[in-house]
C-alpha angles and dihedrals in degrees: 000000000000121000116258113269115246119251132186114241120215089259091054091050090052091050092052090047091052091046091053091048091053092047090048091050092049089055096040092121092057123083111257091250092059098049116110127216107177113193094230091053093048091052094045095050094043090054091052089056094051110094090197091066106067091171090054090223108174119257118259114267089236089076090070093055105030100050112067094203092053090046090052094048093050093045090050092051091048094045092241122160111232095178095104092042093051100046114064115175103257091175088080088074087076086085094049116135126194121252116266095241137035097183116136090252094050093048092048090051092052091048089057092047093049093046088058092055123104110269095244093047090051092047089053091052094050094047092046091053091046090053091052091049091054090048094050092045091053091052093049091049090052092051090048092051092051092046096217121151107151144349127048115350112252108263093218093061131067114227112257098241104126112149121255113274122180115235121250092247094056092097092048091055091045092058092043091054092060085083094057124095117257090235092057092048092046091054091048093049092053092048091049092050091058093046092048092049089056092048092047094050091051094047094044089056092052092046090050092054093046097049092044089054091049091051091051094050096050 
């Protein structure tokens, strides 16, 4: 059994925020570009401000990378640009294809592979799959509302074939998921893969019927 992954509690986040504020004040006479915020010093000072840590043992370094709010605070103090880090290209999931096998053994193997991924890479995978799920669900709902299964496509309806577009809140969820355990995200990714494969098979069948009908009527 793997050890529990460290998380920053709200109190820990507050302590790090206060530590950064003190370090910023101490360097107020320096230009922002010359101020220093060493990781070891941030962790040491934050621990001293935490009343729950009588031994003042520094926080684990994982807190600075695994908690998105802490990451944002530290980056802001250091003048770092997180824009590239926070905006993976979810549109690439338009070319996603389901795994070849959904046997229990194959799914267990993928869970292990995903659990070994870097947390941010795994968060990107889960959000990308969630975005695809929403896209497939919207298409199926449109088909259901129109009530078409076969024959000529109703002239008073446009065919639901809009390209996949990630939602604006995809990046927000991506950052939020940094705080999840890898095991939980790996399990979710494997579940989503199976659901998406079922959606894709259903939609591919509908698309095949539609485009065959179009070809015959030309």
